[in-house]
Each structure stands twice: as structure tokens, then as C-alpha cells.
C-alpha positions in Angstrom: -20.3 -7.1 6.3 -20.8 -5.6 10.0 -17.9 -5.7 12.7 -20.0 -8.9 14.4 -19.2 -10.7 11.2 -15.7 -10.3 11.3 -15.5 -11.6 14.7 -17.2 -15.0 13.5 -14.6 -15.6 11.0 -11.8 -16.4 13.8 -11.2 -19.6 14.4 -11.3 -18.9 18.2 -15.1 -18.5 18.0 -16.8 -22.1 18.2 -19.4 -23.7 16.0 -21.5 -23.9 19.1 -21.5 -19.8 19.5 -22.1 -19.7 15.9 -25.0 -21.7 16.1 -26.4 -19.9 19.2 -26.1 -16.7 17.5 -27.8 -17.9 14.3 -30.7 -19.1 16.7 -31.2 -15.7 17.9 -31.3 -14.3 14.6 -27.9 -13.5 13.7 -27.9 -14.7 9.9 -24.1 -13.6 9.4 -23.0 -16.6 11.6 -24.0 -19.2 9.4 -22.0 -17.4 6.8 -19.1 -18.1 9.1 -20.2 -21.7 9.6 -20.5 -22.0 5.8 -17.1 -20.7 5.1 -15.5 -22.8 7.8 -17.0 -26.1 6.8 -17.4 -25.7 3.1 -14.2 -27.2 2.1 -14.8 -30.4 4.2 -18.3 -30.9 2.8 -17.1 -30.0 -1.0 -14.3 -32.5 -0.6 -16.6 -35.3 0.7 -19.2 -34.7 -2.1 -16.4 -34.7 -4.6 -15.3 -37.9 -3.9 -18.9 -39.6 -4.2 -20.8 -37.5 -6.9 -20.0 -36.9 -10.6 -18.0 -33.5 -11.0 -21.0 -32.1 -12.9 -22.9 -32.0 -10.0 -20.7 -31.6 -7.0 -21.4 -27.8 -6.7 -25.1 -28.5 -6.5 -25.1 -31.1 -4.0 -22.7 -29.2 -1.8 -24.9 -26.3 -1.8 -28.2 -28.6 -1.2 -26.2 -29.5 2.2 -26.0 -26.4 3.2 -29.3 -25.1 2.3 -30.8 -28.1 4.3 -28.2 -27.2 7.2 -29.4 -23.5 7.4 -33.0 -24.7 7.3 -32.6 -27.3 10.0 -30.1 -25.5 12.3 -32.6 -24.3 14.6 -33.6 -27.9 15.5 -30.0 -28.7 16.1 -29.8 -29.8 19.9 -26.0 -30.0 20.3 -26.0 -33.7 21.3 -23.1 -34.2 18.9 -20.7 -31.9 17.5 -21.9 -29.4 14.4 -19.3 -31.3 12.2 -21.0 -34.7 13.0 -24.2 -33.3 12.3 -23.2 -31.7 9.1 -21.3 -35.1 8.2 -24.4 -37.1 8.6 -26.4 -34.3 6.6 -23.9 -34.6 3.9 -24.5 -38.3 3.7 -28.0 -38.2 3.6 -27.8 -35.6 0.4 -25.5 -37.8 -1.2 -27.8 -40.8 -0.7 -30.7 -38.4 -1.9 -29.1 -37.6 -5.1 -28.5 -41.1 -6.1 -32.0 -41.9 -5.2 -33.3 -39.4 -7.5 -30.9 -40.4 -10.5 -31.2 -43.5 -12.2 -28.0 -45.6 -11.2 -27.9 -47.1 -14.5 -27.6 -43.9 -16.5 -25.0 -42.4 -14.0 -21.8 -44.3 -15.1 -22.6 -43.4 -18.9 -23.7 -39.6 -18.3 -20.7 -38.9 -15.5 -17.7 -39.6 -17.9 -19.4 -37.5 -21.0 -19.8 -34.3 -18.8 -16.5 -34.5 -17.3 -14.7 -35.4 -20.4 -15.8 -32.1 -21.8 -14.0 -30.3 -19.4 -10.8 -32.0 -20.0 -8.1 -31.2 -22.9 -5.3 -33.4 -23.1 -4.3 -37.1 -22.7 -3.0 -36.9 -19.0 -6.4 -35.4 -18.1 -8.1 -38.3 -19.8 -6.1 -40.7 -17.7 -7.0 -38.9 -14.7 -10.9 -38.9 -15.5 -10.6 -42.7 -15.8 -8.9 -43.0 -12.5 -11.5 -40.8 -11.0 -14.4 -42.8 -12.2 -12.6 -46.1 -11.3 -12.0 -44.7 -7.7 -15.7 -43.4 -7.4 -17.2 -46.8 -8.7 -15.0 -48.9 -6.5 -15.5 -46.7 -3.4 -19.3 -46.9 -3.9 -19.3 -50.7 -4.3 -17.7 -50.9 -0.7 -19.7 -51.6 2.6 -20.8 -48.2 4.2 -18.4 -48.2 7.2 -15.4 -48.9 4.7 -16.5 -45.7 2.7 -17.0 -43.7 5.6 -13.4 -44.3 7.3 -11.8 -43.8 3.7 -13.7 -40.4 3.3 -13.2 -39.2 6.8 -9.4 -39.9 6.4 -9.1 -38.6 2.8 -11.8 -36.1 2.0 -12.3 -34.9 5.4 -8.7 -34.8 6.3 -9.3 -36.2 9.8 -6.5 -37.8 11.9 -7.4 -41.2 13.1 -8.2 -40.0 16.8 -10.8 -37.8 15.2 -12.1 -40.4 13.1 -12.4 -42.8 16.3 -14.5 -40.0 18.0 -16.6 -39.4 15.0 -17.3 -43.2 14.5 -17.8 -43.5 18.0 -15.0 -46.0 18.2 -11.6 -46.6 19.7 -8.3 -45.6 18.1 -7.0 -49.1 17.5 -10.5 -50.3 16.0 -10.5 -47.3 13.9 -6.9 -48.2 12.4 -7.9 -51.7 11.6 -11.0 -50.7 10.0 -9.3 -48.1 8.0 -6.6 -50.8 7.1 -9.3 -53.3 6.1 -11.1 -50.6 3.8 -8.1 -49.4 2.0 -7.2 -53.1 1.1 -10.9 -53.8 -0.1 -10.7 -50.6 -1.9 -7.1 -51.7 -3.5 -8.7 -55.1 -4.5 -11.6 -53.6 -6.0 -9.4 -51.1 -8.2 -7.0 -53.8 -9.2 -9.9 -55.9 -10.6 -11.2 -52.8 -12.4 -8.0 -52.5 -14.2 -7.4 -56.2 -14.9 
């Protein structure tokens, strides 16, 4: 890796600067964007996609980001744009799959990777969480994923959702209550 690439790995270099460098032909700058945002995208995808396909969908997000980054105008934060692209790729994943088969396929694939009884319980909980989350309204899903998958603070969530702080906190409380109700009905 050249000396410029090591400069881009520093957190002091903004996404906007890396994007500008990429648009000027410096492909290493995309690598820095990838490294910086991979954990967030991976966590978000992991919450909504069966385990066997998480890495593939995550890679699809970054391939799409690299292909369309030249069109990024900077009217929003790169992280907001990448969040929208991630949601699009997740929706595209489910459009490609037959939803009726997904609940049967995912547990079998995931169960093969597990070895003990406690892991099986963990798998059942993850499947229940994924199904319950998917059945919530999109705004509820977004606020929960922004908080837990993306690890955002409420002020960051409010900015991302173009809302005020109190409205965001209220939405989060309603979303968590709805998720809890779905999970309780699943276990009853």
C-alpha cells in the first residue's frame, strides 16, 4: 500500500475528502471508506438477512457503492447515502428470494453452523427477532436498526431521520414496545 493510502486510514480524513480523491482516480481512498463503514453495514445486514447470505449482501452494498460513487453529489452525508443503499440492497435481496421459502431455508443453513444446545436456543432467538423485526413498520425497523445495528446515539438518529430528538426518542420507545409485543406473541 502506498503512503497516500496510510493517510486515508486516519479517522481525521473525512468521508468527503476520500470521495473527492476517489472521483479523481485514487482507488485506495475507496478502500479506506470500505474499512471505515464495513462494520456498520455488516451489522445492519446481519440483523435482517439470514446468516448464510450476510457477507454476500454486504459485498453487494459496497460494489454498488463503488459503482455509483461518482454520482454521489454530497447533498447528504456519505453514511446516510450508504444507509439508504444498504436498505435498497436488503430489499432487493428479498425481492429476489421467495419469502415463503426463506424461513425454512435460513434456520437449516444456520443450524448446520451450530454445535450445542445453547447455540440452538440462540439461533431460535435470532430467527424470532429477525421475523418480528421484519413485521414492523419500516420507520420502526429503521430506528431500531440505527440504534442497535449501527450503534448510533439518539441525536445522530434524529439527524439521519430528519427529525427532532424528542420525536426520535418517542419513535424508538414505540418501536421497541411493538417489537417486544411481537416477540412475546412469538413465544406464547
